[in-house]
C-alpha positions in Angstrom: -48.9 41.5 -69.0 -45.4 43.1 -69.9 -46.4 45.6 -73.1 -43.8 46.6 -75.2 -43.0 48.8 -78.1 -41.6 46.2 -80.7 -41.9 48.9 -83.6 -40.2 51.4 -81.7 -37.1 48.9 -80.6 -37.0 48.4 -84.0 -36.4 51.7 -84.9 -34.1 52.4 -82.4 -32.1 49.5 -83.8 -32.6 50.9 -87.2 -31.6 54.4 -86.8 -28.0 53.2 -84.4 -27.0 51.0 -87.6 -27.8 53.5 -90.5 -25.4 56.1 -88.1 -23.5 53.1 -88.1 -23.4 53.0 -91.9 -23.4 56.5 -93.1 -22.4 57.2 -96.5 -22.5 53.6 -97.4 -26.2 53.1 -99.0 -28.1 55.4 -101.1 -31.8 56.7 -100.4 -33.4 54.0 -102.7 -31.2 51.1 -101.1 -32.3 52.0 -97.6 -36.0 52.2 -98.6 -35.0 48.7 -100.0 -32.9 47.6 -96.9 -35.3 48.0 -94.1 -38.1 45.4 -95.0 -35.4 43.4 -95.0 -34.2 44.1 -91.6 -37.4 44.7 -90.2 -37.7 40.7 -92.0 -34.0 40.0 -89.7 -35.4 41.3 -86.3 -38.5 39.0 -86.4 -36.2 36.4 -85.5 -33.1 37.8 -83.3 -34.6 36.8 -79.9 -35.2 40.2 -77.5 -34.0 40.0 -73.8 -37.1 41.7 -72.6 -39.1 38.7 -74.0 -36.4 36.1 -73.7 -38.0 35.1 -77.0 -38.5 36.7 -80.5 -40.9 39.0 -81.3 -42.7 36.0 -83.8 -41.9 33.8 -81.4 -43.4 35.8 -78.4 -46.8 36.3 -79.9 -47.0 32.6 -81.3 -46.9 31.2 -78.0 -49.7 33.1 -76.6 -53.4 32.3 -76.3 -55.9 33.6 -78.4 -57.2 35.1 -75.3 -53.7 36.4 -74.6 -53.2 37.5 -78.0 -56.5 39.5 -77.5 -55.4 41.0 -73.8 -52.2 42.2 -75.3 -53.8 44.2 -78.3 -56.3 45.6 -75.7 -53.7 47.2 -73.3 -51.7 48.2 -76.1 -54.6 50.8 -77.4 -55.5 51.3 -73.5 -51.9 52.4 -72.7 -51.9 53.9 -76.5 -48.3 52.1 -77.1 -48.1 51.5 -80.8 -49.5 48.1 -82.4 -46.6 45.9 -84.0 -46.9 43.8 -86.7 -46.1 40.8 -85.1 -48.9 40.7 -82.7 -51.3 42.4 -85.9 -49.8 39.1 -88.2 -50.4 36.7 -85.5 -54.0 38.0 -85.1 -54.7 37.7 -89.0 -53.4 34.2 -88.4 -55.4 33.2 -85.8 -58.6 34.5 -88.0 -61.7 35.8 -86.0 -61.6 33.8 -82.1 -64.5 34.3 -79.2 -61.8 36.7 -77.5 -61.3 38.8 -80.0 -65.5 39.1 -81.0 -65.6 40.1 -77.5 -63.6 43.3 -78.2 -66.3 44.3 -80.2 -68.0 46.1 -77.5 -65.2 48.4 -77.0 -65.8 52.3 -77.0 -62.2 52.8 -78.3 -62.3 53.2 -82.1 -58.8 52.4 -82.9 -59.0 49.6 -81.1 -62.3 48.5 -82.7 -61.4 49.2 -86.3 -58.1 46.7 -85.9 -61.0 44.3 -84.9 -62.8 44.2 -87.4 -60.3 44.3 -90.1 -58.8 41.1 -88.5 -62.5 39.4 -87.9 -63.9 40.4 -91.1 -67.3 38.7 -92.9 -66.9 36.1 -89.9 -70.5 34.9 -89.3 -69.9 34.6 -85.3 -69.2 39.1 -85.7 -72.6 39.6 -87.3 -74.4 40.5 -84.1 -71.7 42.9 -82.6 -71.4 44.7 -85.9 -75.2 45.5 -85.9 -74.9 46.8 -81.8 -72.2 48.6 -83.0 -74.3 50.0 -86.0 -76.6 51.3 -82.7 -73.7 53.5 -81.6 -72.8 57.0 -82.7 -69.6 55.6 -84.8 -67.1 57.6 -87.2 -67.9 57.2 -90.8 -65.0 55.6 -91.1 -65.3 52.4 -88.9 -69.2 52.3 -89.9 -68.8 51.9 -93.2 -65.9 49.2 -92.3 -68.7 47.7 -90.7 -71.2 48.1 -93.0 -68.6 46.9 -96.2 -68.3 43.7 -94.2 -72.5 43.3 -93.6 -72.5 43.6 -97.2 -70.4 40.6 -98.0 -71.5 38.2 -95.9 -73.8 35.3 -95.7 -76.4 35.6 -92.6 -77.1 39.6 -92.2 -79.8 39.8 -93.8 -82.4 39.5 -90.4 -80.3 41.9 -88.5 -80.6 44.5 -91.4 -84.1 43.9 -91.4 -84.6 43.7 -88.0 -82.5 47.4 -87.9 -84.1 48.7 -91.0 -87.3 48.5 -89.2 -86.1 49.8 -86.2 -84.7 52.9 -87.9 -81.1 52.7 -87.4 -78.9 53.4 -90.5 -81.9 52.7 -92.8 -80.2 53.6 -95.8 -77.3 51.5 -95.4 -79.6 48.8 -93.8 -81.7 49.1 -97.7 -78.2 48.4 -99.6 -77.3 45.1 -97.3 -81.2 44.0 -98.0 -80.5 44.4 -101.9 -77.3 42.7 -101.7 -78.6 39.2 -99.9 -82.0 39.9 -100.3 -83.0 37.6 -103.1 -85.8 35.8 -103.7 -87.1 37.5 -99.7 -90.9 38.7 -100.4 -89.8 41.2 -97.2 -86.9 42.6 -98.9 -88.7 43.0 -102.1 -91.4 44.6 -100.6 -89.1 46.9 -98.0 -86.9 48.1 -101.6 -90.2 48.5 -103.4 -91.7 51.2 -101.2 -88.5 52.6 -100.9 -88.5 52.9 -104.9 -92.2 54.6 -104.6 -92.0 56.3 -102.0 -88.3 57.3 -100.6 -85.9 60.4 -100.9 -83.5 59.4 -103.3 -84.5 57.5 -106.6 -81.4 57.3 -108.1 -80.3 55.0 -105.1 -83.5 53.2 -105.1 -83.2 52.2 -108.0 -80.1 51.2 -108.4 -80.7 48.8 -105.4 -83.9 47.4 -107.0 -81.2 46.1 -109.5 -79.0 44.6 -107.4 -82.3 42.9 -105.9 -82.7 41.7 -108.9 -86.4 40.9 -108.8 -88.5 41.7 -112.0 -91.6 42.4 -110.1 -90.6 45.7 -110.0 -90.9 46.6 -113.6 -94.1 47.5 -113.4 -93.1 50.6 -111.1 -89.9 51.1 -113.0 -91.6 51.7 -116.3 -94.4 54.2 -114.0 -92.0 56.1 -113.0 -89.6 56.1 -115.6 -92.4 58.1 -117.9 -92.4 60.5 -115.3 -92.4 64.0 -117.1 -90.8 65.4 -113.2 -87.4 63.2 -113.1 -84.4 64.8 -113.7 -82.0 63.1 -116.2 -79.7 61.5 -113.4 -82.9 59.5 -111.9 -84.2 58.6 -115.5 -80.7 56.9 -116.1 -80.6 54.8 -113.5 -84.2 54.1 -113.9 -83.6 52.8 -117.3 -80.3 51.1 -116.3 -82.6 48.9 -113.7 -84.9 48.5 -116.3 -82.5 46.8 -118.5 -81.2 44.8 -115.2 -83.5 43.1 -114.9 -84.3 41.8 -118.5 -86.5 45.0 -119.7 -86.5 47.7 -122.2 -87.1 51.5 -122.6 -86.5 52.9 -125.7 -88.4 55.9 -126.1 -86.6 59.0 -126.8 -86.7 61.6 -123.4 -85.2 65.2 -124.4 -83.3 66.5 -120.8 -80.8 68.8 -123.2 -82.1 71.5 -120.4 -82.0 69.5 -117.5 -79.5 70.7 -114.6 -78.6 67.5 -113.9 -77.4 66.6 -117.4 -76.0 69.8 -118.2 -73.9 69.2 -115.0 -72.6 66.1 -116.4 -71.9 67.1 -119.6 -69.6 69.8 -118.2 -68.6 67.4 -115.7 -67.3 65.0 -118.7 -66.2 67.7 -120.9 -64.0 68.8 -118.2 -61.9 65.5 -118.1 -61.7 65.3 -121.6 -59.5 68.4 -121.0 -57.4 66.9 -118.8 -56.8 64.1 -121.0 -55.9 65.9 -123.8 
């Protein structure tokens, strides 16, 4: 399969056009004109393609499109908007999901952006999270899983196996309402986890009022700081409870840091 840098070809044609029309347009006018020229380029027949850029990719099968995307990545050829738009138009296909086994993060990022929250990609997403990924890619995958129905079982399995446990708890909180096992896992994290603020937020997200006794017990402790107190109170209120006892955090380090930050923000607005 021939792989052509269509965006590079457009830039060559644009450079020649700008040279022919030097001085004719202002910088702002060029900014408005270039997208129109690119749109026009989409419908121009390219001899090497024997088709227009749009028509070339539209004529490909799903498998051919995904092969083209893979080859662009392997050969270091920039991926054109025309290829990405056609892939996005087709959506999540079996050949696209197969690319999620790739070791190329740039390719994986593009595939995740196309597959999005399609349930057929869930299994591959969880397999990817077992690998050593960049923060950007792992967060993109987790973001899709949080929004995807059908991710609950995989998140429970990964949590139990110690794969990105904090991130898995976030998925459980989003999708585990009414699930006793999820409630038990999140309650256990609330009682003995390393981050009380996050644990309380996840309990609030889950929305299970059975956590209220534990929240009341935790918020009454003398050793919590202001941020923990604030998040615990929010969780209590989110679950239909109420906490009205006055607490003095005027000497608490987290309270003082928060107030200093708020004062700085007020100064910036003045």
